[in-house]
N, C-alpha and C positions, 0 to 999 in steps of 0.2 A: 473700174480698174481691171483690164482682161486678165484672166487665170496665166502663169506660166506655159511657155511653151515646152515641149518635151523631144529627147532626142533619143532615139533606140539603140543601145549601145551593140545590138549584135540582133540579126533576122536574116533572112533569105528571102521574104518578100513574095511566097508563092513556091518556094521551091522550085526555082529556074531550072535547077540541075538536074529535075527528076522526070522519066520519061511518063511517069504515069498521069503528070497532071501539070498543068502550066499556068498561069494568073500572073503575067507579070504587069497586068492593069492595077494590081494591088499598089505599085509604085506610085502610080498619079495617084491614088486615094489618099496621100499622106497630107494633105492641104485640110481636107476634111476633118483630119484629127489634129491638124495645129500643130505639126511635128517642125522641129528643125531640120529632124533627118533623121537617117539610118545609116550603122555601120554594115553594109551589105557584103555579106561573107561568102567565097567559093569554099569548096572542101578541096584539100589538095590528097586526100583519099579516096575519092570517089569511084576512081576506077578499080579496085582494091577491095571495098567494105560493099556489102549488101545493105545498102539502105533503103532498096526497094521490098524487102524481105521483111516479114514480122518480127516486132522486139520480141527478144527472150523472155519467157515468163518470168516475174521475181526481177529481173535485171541484173542479177549476181552474176559477176564476170563479165560484162558487156554487154549491151543493148543493141547492137548491131554485128554480124559476124565478118571477120575479115576471111575473104576468099581465097587470097593469095598475095604473094609478093610482087610489087610493080615492075616491071620491066624498066632498064635504065631510059630515062626520059619521057618515061610514059606519064608521070603524074604533073611533071613540068609542062608537058605541049597540053593536057587537059585542063590545068588550071589559067592557061592562056585561054581557051577556048571559052570556060567558063566566064572570065574577065571579058572576053569580047562580047559574050551575049549581053551583060549587066551593062556594058556599055551602049550596045543596040537599043535595048530597052528602055534606057535612061533617056538617050536621044529621042527616042520615039516619044516618048510623055514628057518630055523638057524636065528631068531632073539633073538639076545641076550638079555636078562632080565637087566635090569638097575635099581639094589637096592640102591644105592650111585652115586654120581658125579666122583667118580674114574672107573664107568663102562662104562660112555659114550666115546665111540672110532672112530676109521674107519669103522667099522661095524655098520649099523643103529641097533639101539634096542629099548626097549619098557619099561616105567614106568608102573606100574600097577594101576590103580585108579578104585575110585568106585563112580558113580554120585548120590549122595542122601546117606544119614544117616538110612534108613527104616530096614537096617538088625541088627543095634545094638539094635532096639527096646529101645530106652533111656538111656542104659548101656553103660558108657564111658569105663569100664573096657574089653568090647567085642573088642574093637579096638585093642588089643594087638593080637589076634589069626589071624587078619588081616594082620597086620604089618608082623608078621611070616610067613605070607602066601605070603608075595612080594609085597602089597600093599602101595604106598609112598605118596599118592595124594588121598584126599576125598573131596565130596562136601557134607556138612550137608543135606542138603536138595534137591531135583531134583523138581518132580512134584507133588506128594503128600505131603500135610503138615504132617508131623512125628512129633514127642517127641520134636524135635530140635528147629525148629523155623517156620519161616513165608516163603512162596514162592512167586513170582513177580505175579502168575499167579492165584492166589486163594485170595477170602477176607482172611485178617490176621486174626490169633486165638489166638496167643501168644503174640503179642506187639512186636514181634522182634526174636531176641533171647533167646530162654526157658534158664531156671537153667540147666536143661539138656543139650542144646546146648552150655552151657560154660563150662561145665565140659568134653563134648568131646572136645573143641577148648584147652582147656587147656593140655589134655592127648595128642593131636595129636602133640602140642608142646614138650612135654616130650619125646613123641616117635619118633621125628624127622619128622613127617611126615607133607606133605604141605598141609594147609587149604584153599580150594577152596571155594570162595563165590558166585559164580556163581548161577541162579536161586535163590538168597535168596533176600528180600526185602530190601531196603534201610534201614529200621529200623535196620534188623537183620543184615544190613552190618555193621552197625555201631556199636553193640554188639559184633561183630567178630573181629572187628579191637581194639574194647577197651581192648577184652579179651587176645589175641594173644601175646603173648611176642617176636616174630618173623614175618615179613610181609608176608601177604598172596596175594592169587591170584584171579582174575577174570579169568577162563581160557577160555571162550569163549564167548565174547561180542562184542556189537555195540556200540555206540552213538544213542540217540534218532534221528531218520529225521522229515523230515515234517508230514507224518503221524505216531502218535504214536503207540508202542506197547508196550505189557506189559513187553515183553524179552529185551527191548533196556534201556540203563544206561543214565540218564542225566548225564552232565558233572559234578554235584557235587559228584553224585554215585563214578563216575571212580578216581574223584579227591582225594576222601576219600581213597582210595586204595593206590593209588601213592603217598600222603603225607604221610602215614604208611610206604614207602619204598617199596610197591609191584608192582606186573607187572599184566598187564590186555591183555590178549590173543586176539586178533581181529579175528572176525567170517567170515568166509568166506560163511557158508552155509547160505540160506534167508529162509524168512517163507513164509507160503503158501501165504498168502494175501499180500504179498509184492512183489512176485516176484524174480525171480533169480538173487542175483550178477551179474551186468555188466560186466561178464568176469575178468581177471586178474587185469587190469587197475582198475574197481571197487573195488576190496578187497585192492588196493592200496591206491584210495582214501579213503576206511574206515580207512584204517592206518593211512594216514596222519593226518586225521581229528583229530583220538585218539592221536597223537604226541600233534599235535597243544592245544589240551587240557591239558593234564597231564604233557607233557613233554618226551623226547626222551630215557631216563632211564626208565621208566616204562612202555613199551610197547613191547608187542610180538606178535605171530600170534596161533591163536588157531581154528583149520578150522570147527569143529563138521562134518568134512568128514566122511561119511557111517552113517549119523544121523539117525533115524527111518524113518522120515517123509517121504523122497524123495531117490529113487535106486540112484544108482551111477550115470545113464546117465541122471539124473535130475541136475547134478552138473556142472555147467557151467565153473565153475573156476577148480576145483580138483575132474574130475571126477574117479583119480587115484592119486597117488604120482608125476608121470612125470613134471607136470608143475612147482612144487616146484623149480625145477630147474632155472626157468626163473623169479621167484619172486625178488633173489636179484638185477639181473639185472635193472628190471623194477622200483623197490625204489630206483636206482640210476635215472633211467631216469626223477623219479619226485622230484627229487635235492637233496635226501638224501647223505650224504657224505659215505666212505666206512664205516668208523667208526659205525657211524649211523646205516649203515645198517646191520652190525655185531651185533649190540645191538639188533636191532629188532629180526633177523633171528632167534636167539637163544641165545646170550649173557647176554641179561637181566635175562631170566628165568634160564639158567644154573647157573648164579651167586645168584639168590634167593635160586635156590635148594640147591648150596652149602653152603649158610645161614642158611637155615633150618635144613639140616644133622646135620651139625656142631654143633649145639644148642642142640641135643640129649641128654636129661639127664637120659633115660633110661638104 
């Protein structure tokens, strides 16, 4: 019997949004890694955050610098431009667009997503234009504190999820969009879970380790999502002050720690591959999608059963995707 196939809950597939390098061919290599697909994320704050610069030593106070505040409509226009680029690359490489669970099939596909809600400028009604554009998952925040809530890597301004953020979560529920609380503070995550009528995700996170990092989770933070029925995608990318993840076995160790903390039904994989901070050559785990083919067997070596491997690889996330889209009321 073939090993279960994977679904990457968060990635940028070569950081298509950067000027320094582009490798859109990464999308065309998903079949080699036996992937169902990827959640392919544009950045809402790309025009105002220095993603090309060097990460701060130690990571405290934020990995990337916010250069300035955006002009009205600036983030909105830029997100549309990134989505246009994703569409062009997908069409060129024959990657199918996934709009609903029925679109997940034998050929790898992509769910379009947005990392941060800066393009909304606090207006929940703008979500509809991005839903109609094909977006099915969104993080309310990224590295810039916007109108919706606070981020892990900067001093809080809203005290958690703002009223505008609550309106956005409710509208995402109505449209059938997955709410992703990655980069939100624990207090904001409490507000997201309390507001959402369906389970939510943390698409690319890890548990805190010996050396704390603002982007890593406490067990309580992760359990909050699991107790709501949600899923946490375990990240493979490293932060500059932590060094790279120690090979595929290191990623499996992080997955096992998360399973031990929150349970087998609430863990997935979100690599953040092609993230802005490092070129593909710096990713010792996933320089491209090919190593994904080995992840199920590595999980088995770590003691997971076939059923458990299937849940981690894709089953948990796809179950949540079905649940959220089925609850659509728009």
